[in-house]
VOGUFI-856992 format. One line per 5 residues: number of its first residue (from 1); for each residue x, y, z of C-alpha. Coordinates in Angstrom, 2 decimals. Layout:
<nodes>
NUM	X Y Z ~ ... $
</nodes>
This chain:
<nodes>
1	-19.83 2.76 -43.39 ~ -17.35 0.94 -45.61 ~ -20.24 -1.03 -47.04 ~ -22.08 2.18 -47.99 ~ -18.92 3.65 -49.48 $
6	-18.47 0.48 -51.50 ~ -22.00 0.79 -52.86 ~ -21.11 4.21 -54.26 ~ -17.79 3.05 -55.72 ~ -19.45 0.04 -57.38 $
11	-22.41 1.95 -58.83 ~ -21.42 0.72 -62.30 ~ -22.95 -2.65 -61.40 ~ -26.44 -1.14 -61.44 ~ -25.97 -0.42 -65.14 $
16	-23.97 -3.52 -66.03 ~ -26.30 -6.16 -64.61 ~ -29.38 -5.37 -66.77 ~ -27.11 -5.35 -69.82 ~ -25.15 -8.53 -69.16 $
21	-27.36 -10.60 -66.85 ~ -30.76 -9.57 -68.18 ~ -30.29 -8.74 -71.84 ~ -27.10 -10.76 -72.32 ~ -28.29 -14.11 -70.99 $
26	-31.67 -13.93 -72.70 ~ -30.14 -12.91 -76.01 ~ -27.58 -15.74 -75.90 ~ -30.37 -18.27 -75.55 ~ -32.40 -16.53 -78.25 $
31	-29.45 -16.74 -80.64 ~ -29.03 -20.35 -79.60 ~ -32.23 -21.15 -81.41 ~ -34.52 -22.10 -78.51 ~ -38.21 -21.98 -79.40 $
36	-39.74 -19.58 -76.93 ~ -43.22 -20.89 -77.28 ~ -42.16 -24.43 -76.35 ~ -39.45 -23.92 -73.74 ~ -41.23 -23.08 -70.51 $
41	-38.03 -23.40 -68.50 ~ -36.31 -20.86 -70.72 ~ -39.17 -18.41 -70.33 ~ -38.81 -18.71 -66.56 ~ -35.05 -18.22 -66.85 $
46	-35.58 -15.07 -68.92 ~ -37.99 -13.66 -66.34 ~ -35.75 -14.54 -63.38 ~ -32.59 -13.11 -64.99 ~ -34.27 -9.83 -65.91 $
51	-36.02 -9.34 -62.56 ~ -32.93 -10.38 -60.59 ~ -30.78 -7.77 -62.35 ~ -33.17 -4.91 -61.64 ~ -33.79 -6.16 -58.07 $
56	-30.08 -5.80 -57.43 ~ -30.26 -2.30 -58.85 ~ -33.22 -1.45 -56.62 ~ -31.45 -2.36 -53.37 ~ -28.12 -0.98 -54.57 $
61	-29.74 2.39 -55.37 ~ -31.23 2.49 -51.85 ~ -27.78 1.88 -50.36 ~ -26.34 4.68 -52.51 ~ -29.06 7.06 -51.34 $
66	-28.37 6.17 -47.71 ~ -24.61 6.55 -48.24 ~ -25.01 10.08 -49.62 ~ -27.45 10.99 -46.86 ~ -25.12 9.78 -44.11 $
71	-21.89 11.05 -45.67 ~ -22.47 14.03 -48.02 ~ -18.74 14.05 -48.90 ~ -19.35 10.96 -51.06 ~ -21.53 13.03 -53.40 $
76	-19.82 13.69 -56.70 ~ -17.87 10.41 -56.76 ~ -16.99 9.46 -60.31 ~ -14.66 7.36 -62.41 ~ -13.64 8.26 -65.96 $
81	-11.76 6.40 -68.65 ~ -10.44 7.91 -71.87 ~ -12.48 6.81 -74.87 ~ -10.86 9.03 -77.50 ~ -7.86 11.23 -76.95 $
86	-5.70 13.47 -79.07 ~ -3.77 16.71 -78.59 ~ -6.00 19.14 -76.72 ~ -9.12 17.00 -77.11 ~ -10.35 14.08 -75.02 $
91	-13.66 12.27 -74.78 ~ -14.30 10.09 -71.75 ~ -16.78 7.55 -70.43 ~ -17.43 6.71 -66.80 ~ -20.00 6.85 -64.04 $
96	-21.05 9.65 -61.72 ~ -22.81 9.26 -58.37 ~ -24.28 12.37 -56.81 ~ -27.56 13.34 -55.19 ~ -29.42 13.90 -58.44 $
101	-28.26 10.56 -59.87 ~ -29.16 8.77 -56.62 ~ -32.77 10.00 -56.81 ~ -33.11 8.97 -60.46 ~ -31.57 5.55 -59.80 $
106	-34.24 4.89 -57.19 ~ -37.03 6.02 -59.53 ~ -35.86 3.98 -62.53 ~ -35.06 0.81 -60.58 ~ -38.26 0.90 -58.51 $
111	-40.61 1.43 -61.45 ~ -38.73 -1.05 -63.63 ~ -38.85 -3.70 -60.90 ~ -42.61 -3.49 -60.43 ~ -43.21 -3.29 -64.18 $
116	-41.16 -6.44 -64.74 ~ -43.03 -8.32 -62.01 ~ -46.32 -7.18 -63.53 ~ -45.10 -8.27 -66.98 ~ -45.04 -11.90 -65.90 $
121	-48.79 -11.84 -65.44 ~ -49.58 -9.62 -68.42 ~ -47.34 -11.27 -71.06 ~ -47.11 -14.89 -69.88 ~ -49.18 -16.22 -72.79 $
126	-47.41 -14.11 -75.43 ~ -45.03 -16.06 -77.72 ~ -42.52 -13.20 -77.44 ~ -42.41 -13.38 -73.63 ~ -38.63 -13.88 -73.32 $
131	-37.85 -11.39 -76.09 ~ -39.95 -8.80 -74.25 ~ -37.91 -9.33 -71.08 ~ -34.72 -8.92 -73.10 ~ -35.95 -5.58 -74.40 $
136	-37.00 -4.50 -70.89 ~ -33.52 -5.26 -69.53 ~ -31.84 -3.39 -72.38 ~ -34.20 -0.46 -71.91 ~ -33.61 -0.32 -68.16 $
141	-29.84 -0.59 -68.55 ~ -29.82 2.18 -71.15 ~ -31.74 4.55 -68.90 ~ -29.53 3.76 -65.92 ~ -26.46 4.39 -68.07 $
146	-27.90 7.74 -69.06 ~ -28.45 8.61 -65.39 ~ -24.87 7.94 -64.25 ~ -23.16 9.40 -67.35 ~ -20.36 11.78 -66.38 $
151	-20.54 14.00 -69.45 ~ -22.90 15.07 -72.19 ~ -21.09 13.11 -74.89 ~ -21.58 9.84 -73.01 ~ -25.18 10.75 -72.17 $
156	-25.92 11.22 -75.87 ~ -24.86 7.63 -76.57 ~ -27.23 6.19 -73.97 ~ -29.85 8.73 -75.05 ~ -29.88 7.20 -78.54 $
161	-29.90 3.68 -77.13 ~ -33.01 4.52 -75.11 ~ -34.63 5.71 -78.33 ~ -33.76 2.49 -80.15 ~ -35.16 0.40 -77.29 $
166	-38.40 2.37 -77.37 ~ -38.63 1.59 -81.10 ~ -38.34 -2.14 -80.34 ~ -40.88 -2.06 -77.53 ~ -43.53 0.20 -79.06 $
171	-43.43 -1.98 -82.17 ~ -43.21 -5.24 -80.20 ~ -46.41 -6.49 -81.82 ~ -44.97 -5.62 -85.23 ~ -47.62 -7.61 -87.11 $
176	-50.17 -4.94 -86.15 ~ -50.11 -2.10 -88.65 ~ -50.87 0.46 -85.95 ~ -47.93 -0.74 -83.82 ~ -45.53 -0.69 -86.77 $
181	-46.59 2.84 -87.67 ~ -46.41 3.99 -84.04 ~ -42.83 2.81 -83.48 ~ -41.75 4.36 -86.78 ~ -43.44 7.63 -85.83 $
186	-41.74 7.67 -82.43 ~ -38.37 6.96 -84.01 ~ -38.66 9.63 -86.72 ~ -40.02 12.36 -84.42 ~ -37.27 11.71 -81.88 $
191	-34.63 11.89 -84.59 ~ -35.72 15.48 -85.26 ~ -35.15 16.49 -81.66 ~ -31.99 14.41 -81.33 ~ -30.48 16.06 -84.41 $
196	-30.95 19.48 -82.81 ~ -29.49 18.06 -79.58 ~ -26.41 16.80 -81.45 ~ -25.87 20.16 -83.18 ~ -26.10 21.89 -79.81 $
201	-23.49 19.54 -78.32 ~ -21.11 20.08 -81.25 ~ -21.44 23.86 -81.01 ~ -20.79 23.72 -77.27 ~ -17.70 21.57 -77.80 $
206	-16.47 23.97 -80.47 ~ -16.95 26.99 -78.21 ~ -15.52 25.44 -75.04 ~ -12.89 23.01 -76.36 ~ -10.07 24.95 -74.69 $
211	-11.85 25.44 -71.35 ~ -11.67 21.97 -69.82 ~ -8.07 22.12 -68.53 ~ -7.29 18.62 -69.78 ~ -10.20 17.10 -67.87 $
216	-13.33 15.37 -69.08 ~ -14.92 17.18 -72.03 ~ -18.51 18.37 -71.39 ~ -18.32 17.09 -67.79 ~ -21.37 17.66 -65.60 $
221	-19.21 17.90 -62.48 ~ -15.64 17.38 -61.34 ~ -14.86 14.92 -58.59 ~ -12.84 16.24 -55.63 ~ -9.13 16.32 -56.39 $
226	-9.61 15.79 -60.13 ~ -8.39 18.25 -62.72 ~ -10.46 20.05 -65.31 ~ -13.68 22.03 -65.10 ~ -17.35 21.26 -64.91 $
231	-20.03 22.54 -67.26 ~ -20.79 25.72 -65.33 ~ -17.17 26.85 -64.92 ~ -16.29 26.00 -68.54 ~ -19.19 28.12 -69.80 $
236	-18.15 31.05 -67.60 ~ -14.59 30.82 -68.93 ~ -15.81 30.68 -72.52 ~ -18.00 33.77 -72.02 ~ -15.16 35.68 -70.35 $
241	-12.78 34.82 -73.21 ~ -15.28 35.72 -75.93 ~ -15.81 32.27 -77.49 ~ -19.38 32.32 -76.16 ~ -21.90 35.15 -76.01 $
246	-24.78 35.26 -73.56 ~ -27.03 37.24 -75.90 ~ -29.48 35.38 -78.08 ~ -28.69 35.40 -81.79 ~ -28.56 33.09 -84.78 $
251	-24.80 32.73 -84.58 ~ -22.73 29.73 -83.55 ~ -21.31 31.55 -80.51 ~ -24.69 32.29 -78.90 ~ -25.11 30.38 -75.65 $
256	-28.94 30.73 -75.61 ~ -29.08 29.32 -79.15 ~ -26.94 26.35 -78.12 ~ -29.14 25.78 -75.08 ~ -32.30 25.83 -77.22 $
261	-30.73 23.35 -79.66 ~ -29.81 21.05 -76.77 ~ -33.38 21.48 -75.53 ~ -34.54 19.95 -78.82 ~ -33.65 16.53 -77.42 $
266	-35.84 16.88 -74.31 ~ -38.65 18.39 -76.39 ~ -38.81 15.14 -78.37 ~ -38.01 12.64 -75.61 ~ -40.31 14.28 -73.06 $
271	-43.08 14.89 -75.61 ~ -43.22 18.67 -75.50 ~ -44.93 20.79 -78.15 ~ -44.38 20.55 -81.11 ~ -42.69 17.11 -80.99 $
276	-45.26 15.51 -78.69 ~ -47.24 13.64 -81.35 ~ -45.44 10.31 -80.92 ~ -46.35 9.77 -77.26 ~ -50.08 8.85 -77.49 $
281	-49.36 6.45 -80.36 ~ -46.77 4.72 -78.18 ~ -49.78 3.10 -76.49 ~ -49.72 0.52 -79.29 ~ -47.03 -1.31 -77.34 $
286	-47.89 -3.71 -74.51 ~ -49.15 -1.99 -71.36 ~ -46.05 -2.77 -69.22 ~ -43.84 -0.82 -71.60 ~ -46.41 1.98 -71.67 $
291	-45.97 2.24 -67.91 ~ -42.18 2.14 -68.17 ~ -41.95 4.71 -70.98 ~ -44.46 7.10 -69.40 ~ -43.32 6.86 -65.80 $
296	-39.58 6.48 -65.34 ~ -37.54 5.99 -68.47 ~ -37.85 7.57 -71.87 ~ -40.02 10.57 -71.05 ~ -38.12 11.25 -67.82 $
301	-34.85 11.36 -69.76 ~ -35.65 14.80 -71.18 ~ -36.46 16.26 -67.77 ~ -33.30 14.71 -66.35 ~ -31.15 16.15 -69.16 $
306	-32.41 19.69 -68.55 ~ -31.79 19.25 -64.83 ~ -28.35 17.70 -65.26 ~ -27.23 20.26 -67.86 ~ -28.96 23.15 -66.05 $
311	-25.93 25.50 -66.24 ~ -26.38 25.63 -70.02 ~ -29.88 27.06 -69.58 ~ -28.92 29.56 -66.88 ~ -27.18 32.85 -67.47 $
316	-23.35 32.65 -67.25 ~ -23.57 34.09 -63.75 ~ -25.98 31.36 -62.65 ~ -29.17 33.41 -62.75 ~ -32.56 32.12 -63.89 $
321	-33.36 35.20 -66.01 ~ -32.17 33.72 -69.28 ~ -33.68 33.37 -72.74 ~ -33.26 29.60 -72.73 ~ -35.18 29.16 -69.46 $
326	-37.96 31.42 -70.76 ~ -38.28 29.10 -73.77 ~ -38.33 26.05 -71.48 ~ -41.03 27.62 -69.29 ~ -43.19 28.62 -72.27 $
331	-42.96 25.22 -73.96 ~ -43.65 23.39 -70.71 ~ -46.65 25.53 -69.77 ~ -48.20 25.36 -73.22 ~ -47.73 21.58 -73.32 $
336	-49.35 21.20 -69.89 ~ -52.48 23.11 -70.90 ~ -52.81 21.65 -74.40 ~ -52.41 18.01 -73.37 ~ -54.89 18.44 -70.51 $
341	-57.56 19.76 -72.88 ~ -56.99 16.82 -75.23 ~ -57.26 14.23 -72.42 ~ -60.76 15.49 -71.62 ~ -62.30 14.01 -74.77 $
346	-60.38 10.74 -75.32 ~ -62.14 7.41 -74.83 ~ -59.20 4.98 -74.97 ~ -58.14 4.36 -71.36 ~ -54.45 4.25 -72.21 $
351	-54.58 7.36 -74.40 ~ -56.22 9.37 -71.63 ~ -53.27 8.44 -69.42 ~ -50.83 9.15 -72.26 ~ -52.09 12.70 -72.67 $
356	-52.05 13.03 -68.89 ~ -48.36 12.10 -68.95 ~ -47.72 14.68 -71.65 ~ -49.43 17.33 -69.51 ~ -47.51 16.39 -66.35 $
361	-44.23 16.44 -68.25 ~ -45.15 19.98 -69.24 ~ -45.60 20.73 -65.53 ~ -42.11 19.43 -64.77 ~ -40.55 21.32 -67.65 $
366	-42.37 24.50 -66.62 ~ -40.98 24.08 -63.10 ~ -37.44 23.91 -64.42 ~ -38.12 26.85 -66.72 ~ -39.44 29.00 -63.89 $
371	-36.30 28.26 -61.89 ~ -37.95 25.79 -59.50 ~ -35.26 23.18 -60.01 ~ -36.00 20.96 -57.04 ~ -39.79 21.31 -57.44 $
376	-39.63 20.09 -61.04 ~ -37.59 17.07 -59.99 ~ -39.85 16.53 -56.98 ~ -42.80 16.21 -59.36 ~ -40.83 13.82 -61.57 $
381	-40.21 11.67 -58.49 ~ -43.81 11.59 -57.24 ~ -45.34 11.38 -60.71 ~ -43.30 8.28 -61.56 ~ -45.02 6.22 -58.86 $
386	-48.65 7.17 -59.34 ~ -48.44 7.24 -63.13 ~ -46.82 3.80 -63.26 ~ -49.60 2.58 -60.97 ~ -52.27 4.13 -63.21 $
391	-50.84 2.57 -66.36 ~ -50.47 -0.84 -64.77 ~ -54.01 -0.41 -63.45 ~ -55.23 0.33 -66.97 ~ -53.57 -2.87 -68.13 $
396	-55.39 -4.78 -65.41 ~ -58.66 -3.21 -66.54 ~ -57.96 -4.12 -70.17 ~ -57.28 -7.76 -69.28 ~ -60.23 -7.87 -66.87 $
401	-62.49 -6.59 -69.67 ~ -61.10 -9.05 -72.23 ~ -58.86 -6.55 -74.05 ~ -61.46 -3.80 -74.24 ~ -59.92 -0.30 -74.09 $
406	-62.92 1.96 -74.76 ~ -64.02 3.49 -71.46 ~ -67.52 4.03 -72.86 ~ -67.90 0.23 -72.83 ~ -66.83 -0.17 -69.21 $
411	-68.41 0.94 -65.93 ~ -69.14 -0.66 -62.58 ~ -65.78 -2.41 -62.42 ~ -65.41 -1.44 -58.76 ~ -67.62 -4.43 -57.94 $
416	-65.60 -7.05 -59.78 ~ -62.13 -5.43 -59.58 ~ -62.04 -3.84 -56.10 ~ -58.25 -3.88 -55.65 ~ -57.60 -2.32 -59.05 $
421	-60.33 0.26 -58.42 ~ -58.91 1.25 -55.03 ~ -55.38 1.72 -56.32 ~ -56.65 3.57 -59.40 ~ -58.57 5.96 -57.14 $
426	-55.39 6.65 -55.16 ~ -53.61 7.52 -58.41 ~ -56.43 9.81 -59.53 ~ -56.46 11.66 -56.22 ~ -52.69 12.03 -56.25 $
431	-52.40 13.36 -59.79 ~ -55.32 15.73 -59.11 ~ -53.27 17.29 -56.33 ~ -55.59 16.43 -53.45 ~ -53.85 16.80 -50.07 $
436	-52.12 15.04 -48.44 ~ -51.24 12.72 -51.33 ~ -47.84 12.97 -53.01 ~ -48.91 14.88 -56.12 ~ -50.24 17.74 -54.00 $
441	-46.81 18.64 -52.58 ~ -44.87 18.62 -55.84 ~ -47.42 20.34 -58.11 ~ -48.12 23.24 -55.78 ~ -44.43 24.10 -55.49 $
446	-44.28 24.46 -59.28 ~ -47.42 26.61 -59.37 ~ -46.01 28.84 -56.64 ~ -42.75 29.26 -58.56 ~ -44.73 30.26 -61.66 $
451	-46.58 32.94 -59.70 ~ -43.36 34.33 -58.27 ~ -41.82 35.21 -61.63 ~ -41.44 38.77 -62.92 ~ -44.59 38.51 -65.08 $
456	-47.08 41.00 -63.57 ~ -50.06 39.15 -65.05 ~ -48.87 35.72 -63.80 ~ -50.00 34.11 -67.05 ~ -47.87 31.02 -66.52 $
461	-49.14 30.54 -62.98 ~ -52.80 30.83 -63.97 ~ -52.28 28.43 -66.87 ~ -50.90 25.84 -64.46 ~ -53.78 26.40 -62.03 $
466	-56.29 25.88 -64.85 ~ -54.38 22.76 -65.87 ~ -54.73 21.45 -62.32 ~ -58.50 21.80 -62.60 ~ -58.61 20.13 -66.00 $
471	-56.43 17.30 -64.70 ~ -58.78 16.64 -61.80 ~ -61.77 16.68 -64.18 ~ -60.49 14.28 -66.84 ~ -58.95 11.84 -64.33 $
476	-62.24 11.52 -62.45 ~ -64.15 11.36 -65.72 ~ -61.93 8.37 -66.44 ~ -62.43 6.85 -62.99 ~ -66.22 7.26 -62.98 $
481	-66.73 5.91 -66.50 ~ -64.55 2.87 -65.74 ~ -65.36 1.96 -62.14 ~ -68.68 3.60 -61.18 ~ -72.23 3.05 -62.36 $
486	-73.36 0.01 -64.32 ~ -71.26 -2.16 -66.59 ~ -71.81 -1.30 -70.26 ~ -69.66 -3.99 -71.86 ~ -70.38 -7.38 -73.34 $
491	-68.01 -9.71 -71.47 ~ -67.94 -10.81 -67.86 ~ -65.22 -8.94 -65.95 ~ -62.86 -10.26 -63.29 ~ -60.03 -9.16 -61.01 $
496	-56.52 -9.89 -62.27 ~ -54.08 -12.33 -60.69 ~ -52.07 -11.34 -57.58 ~ -48.88 -11.06 -59.63 ~ -50.54 -8.11 -61.38 $
501	-52.39 -6.39 -58.53 ~ -49.54 -6.74 -56.03 ~ -47.36 -4.14 -57.89 ~ -50.37 -1.81 -57.88 ~ -50.66 -2.05 -54.11 $
506	-46.91 -1.58 -53.68 ~ -46.91 1.54 -55.90 ~ -49.92 2.93 -54.05 ~ -47.80 3.35 -50.92 ~ -45.38 5.99 -52.33 $
511	-48.32 7.53 -54.22 ~ -49.93 8.13 -50.85 ~ -47.01 9.24 -48.74 ~ -43.88 9.99 -50.81 ~ -44.65 13.69 -50.96 $
516	-45.42 13.91 -47.26 ~ -42.28 12.07 -46.20 ~ -40.07 14.36 -48.24 ~ -41.84 17.68 -47.84 ~ -43.84 17.73 -44.65 $
521	-43.50 17.35 -40.90 ~ -45.55 18.39 -37.91 ~ -43.44 21.43 -37.06 ~ -43.33 23.21 -40.39 ~ -45.46 22.64 -43.46 $
526	-42.47 22.29 -45.75 ~ -39.89 21.78 -42.97 ~ -37.59 24.50 -44.29 ~ -34.36 25.20 -42.45 ~ -33.05 28.61 -41.36 $
531	-32.11 29.44 -44.94 ~ -35.60 28.65 -46.15 ~ -34.57 25.45 -47.91 ~ -36.62 22.24 -47.81 ~ -34.92 18.89 -47.15 $
536	-35.71 17.79 -50.69 ~ -34.17 20.92 -52.20 ~ -31.19 20.61 -49.89 ~ -30.56 17.07 -51.07 ~ -31.31 17.39 -54.80 $
541	-29.94 20.85 -55.58 ~ -26.94 20.46 -53.35 ~ -24.78 22.93 -55.29 ~ -26.78 26.04 -54.45 ~ -30.14 25.18 -52.86 $
546	-32.87 27.74 -52.68 ~ -36.30 28.11 -51.15 ~ -39.27 26.83 -53.14 ~ -42.13 27.24 -50.73 ~ -45.77 26.79 -51.61 $
551	-47.58 30.08 -51.14 ~ -50.63 29.51 -48.92 ~ -52.92 31.66 -51.08 ~ -51.84 29.92 -54.25 ~ -52.02 26.54 -52.57 $
556	-55.61 27.09 -51.43 ~ -56.57 28.36 -54.89 ~ -55.04 25.29 -56.51 ~ -56.84 22.96 -54.10 ~ -60.19 24.68 -54.69 $
561	-59.76 24.47 -58.47 ~ -58.81 20.77 -58.28 ~ -61.78 19.96 -56.04 ~ -64.02 21.91 -58.42 ~ -62.77 19.77 -61.31 $
566	-63.56 16.61 -59.35 ~ -67.00 17.94 -58.38 ~ -67.86 18.80 -62.00 ~ -66.81 15.31 -63.12 ~ -69.13 13.77 -60.51 $
571	-72.01 16.05 -61.47 ~ -71.66 15.24 -65.17 ~ -70.83 11.53 -65.11 ~ -71.99 10.21 -61.73 ~ -75.08 12.26 -60.89 $
576	-75.71 12.96 -64.61 ~ -77.18 16.34 -63.81 ~ -76.01 17.52 -67.24 ~ -76.79 15.49 -70.32 ~ -73.81 14.78 -72.60 $
581	-75.03 16.99 -75.42 ~ -75.00 19.96 -73.05 ~ -71.44 19.44 -71.84 ~ -68.34 20.77 -73.46 ~ -66.53 17.43 -73.39 $
586	-69.12 15.16 -74.99 ~ -70.77 17.44 -77.56 ~ -69.79 18.03 -81.15 ~ -69.03 21.73 -80.93 ~ -65.82 23.25 -82.22 $
591	-63.99 23.14 -78.88 ~ -64.77 19.45 -78.45 ~ -63.61 18.72 -82.02 ~ -60.33 20.57 -81.40 ~ -59.78 18.49 -78.27 $
596	-60.83 15.17 -79.82 ~ -58.64 15.76 -82.88 ~ -55.64 16.63 -80.69 ~ -55.50 20.25 -81.77 ~ -55.04 18.99 -85.35 $
601	-51.27 18.66 -84.93 ~ -51.21 15.30 -86.73 ~ -53.37 16.71 -89.52 ~ -51.05 19.68 -89.88 ~ -47.95 17.49 -90.01 $
606	-49.52 15.17 -92.59 ~ -50.51 18.18 -94.69 ~ -46.99 19.60 -94.46 ~ -45.39 16.27 -95.35 ~ -47.82 15.18 -98.06 $
611	-48.67 18.63 -99.37 ~ -45.30 20.40 -99.19 ~ -42.32 18.25 -98.30 ~ -42.93 15.23 -100.53 ~ -43.99 17.28 -103.61 $
616	-40.95 19.54 -103.13 ~ -38.75 16.48 -102.71 ~ -40.23 15.00 -105.88 ~ -39.54 18.17 -107.86 ~ -36.01 18.48 -106.53 $
621	-35.40 14.80 -107.29 ~ -36.69 15.20 -110.83 ~ -34.50 18.26 -111.40 ~ -31.28 17.03 -109.78 ~ -31.43 13.31 -110.41 $
626	-33.61 12.88 -113.48 ~ -32.54 16.03 -115.33 ~ -29.01 17.00 -114.27 ~ -27.38 13.75 -113.12 ~ -29.05 11.54 -115.69 $
631	-28.19 13.96 -118.49 ~ -24.58 14.20 -117.30 ~ -24.29 10.42 -117.25 ~ -26.10 10.02 -120.58 ~ -24.17 12.92 -122.11 $
636	-20.87 11.40 -121.02 ~ -21.79 8.13 -122.68 ~ -22.80 9.97 -125.87 ~ -19.51 11.89 -125.96 ~ -17.56 8.73 -125.32 $
641	-19.48 6.94 -128.05 ~ -18.94 9.82 -130.49 ~ -15.19 9.93 -129.79 ~ -15.05 6.19 -130.30 ~ -16.86 6.51 -133.60 $
646	-14.31 9.07 -134.80 ~ -11.22 7.31 -133.50 ~ -12.16 3.96 -134.97 ~ -11.29 5.35 -138.38 ~ -7.69 5.87 -137.26 $
651	-7.29 2.13 -136.79 ~ -6.44 1.25 -140.41 ~ -3.82 -1.42 -139.79 ~ -1.21 0.37 -141.97 ~ 2.21 0.94 -140.37 $
656	3.00 4.03 -142.46 ~ -0.24 5.68 -141.30 ~ 0.58 5.02 -137.62 ~ 4.08 6.45 -138.08 ~ 2.61 9.60 -139.61 $
661	0.20 10.00 -136.68 ~ 3.05 9.63 -134.17 ~ 5.16 12.18 -136.06 ~ 2.29 14.70 -136.06 ~ 1.77 14.26 -132.30 $
666	5.46 14.81 -131.64 ~ 5.33 18.06 -133.65 ~ 2.19 19.19 -131.78 ~ 3.63 18.47 -128.34 ~ 6.93 20.13 -129.23 $
671	5.14 23.26 -130.35 ~ 3.04 23.31 -127.10 ~ 6.14 23.00 -124.93 ~ 7.97 25.66 -126.96 ~ 5.06 28.11 -126.64 $
676	4.66 27.60 -122.86 ~ 5.65 30.60 -120.64 ~ 8.21 28.57 -118.67 ~ 10.18 27.69 -121.74 ~ 10.00 31.17 -123.24 $
681	11.35 32.79 -120.06 $
</nodes>
């Protein structure tokens, strides 16, 4: 027991090791001038250091999970150190270990470990091999630091560091124009959301600065015996004292407005409409980082923030009927549907999966918005495993097909890549929500929560059901075009090395059974206790758990729709009962063009930037800089020159003339002083 307690108390090591052992050691050798392409031993050292650091984190996170399961009193353990302190204001940094953090630590460390093992096979011939491992370690450490942050101020620091790391990794092959543009696009789009996030934090600090009782400012929770308040209690105090208002309005004291501004960060990081446009272009980075970004790190950060800062989005009394949550639910649902329709027409294997990620993130966000806190996080947990497996599988396909990414030039790969095909099929079945795979359990809880809202038409619920059908269709369209039928490419295909397919097999295990282990037993379908709470909900939402059952009617409907999507994909692409020009997803009609052109969001943004913003900027620049500032500067020089031209005539060199000038100035100054009001009174 002491060992488990020690694992909780030393949780900081999970964050520190990727920074100092992984990133630190590799960077020191890089700065030492070693030539990566020639030093094979150094490349091995870089790989070993990076993988060793995250391996420690993997086992350490399992020990933490077991410690909190065995002894729930350990939940909420944290350490804080003052970072900035003055009278009545204190910012702190530290680490927090609770049930929510424990789950995320497992997800991040597990996915990062398998991605880094896979990287050795995928990147071993790349001249930037060691540099890539350095970036992976920094990225992993940044995400882990975000997970264990004790307060929103500290989280924002790691939040930005995650964004910087994604810039490095998406643009890793910087010599490719598409990669350079993609990393710049991701960076700029995320700055928009992060700016709103920062404004929301500052407004919250301003409104609640007197509510923390000397404790940690913007703290997510308060450890037992520590002073101060947590986020929920501070918000209630602020509302009761009038510094915050729970009605929506465009004023700085509106809690819903602050929540929506904070939500700007997750909208960008988790690729929600309208800041989703960076995510598909992030595929320009190497496939391992695509898996890491899309499964467990950057995109999951937005979901985690909403979950961790959930009291901000609730009503002050803790209810789910709040304006902010309605916005979260709407954005999440719309993103889920939109991204699913776009994925149906894409032909790049990685972009299909990218739009799938965008859609599933919408599912998670919708779950949180509909009040299904534990269901949204449950889907984040299960999705991380099968989506990482699918992305790594796509990388195996790309290498096996000699760097071909167009699925129209593949086919029949099941014969030459049987292991990759089998694991890819598991991922497709899981994300489609086919029972009893893991995706089935988490998705149906979200759909049920959407149907149990106050909306009499259940629009959100039906949108998510339709999305489930679309997901099943486009994932099996992808599987059939890649692995079934006859090969349509030009090069001979082959199975990848064991170092690449072994992580696929390992990730297939939780993709098969993670949902069942956490949400199912033989006695009760969702093994709810007397209060109607599932074990997962009891563990994750430990503060005030609630029932999130899957309604049998809704569940059956969702399964039927998913199976229908799979059946249609087989009819169209396997049996070929419909010719492509008769199908909605391969024809050139208006719906297909909307899907293929990604709902024209990029076109709209380019039109706004090139047609409105830049011309307006140019006009403002010409008026302010070229007209006003330049004329002020030029006018000042002209006045100075004119004064100089006049005064030069006073420099005659005659002493009598200078004496006369001095005498006249003395008279003038004397008269001014004499006429001043102070002297006259």
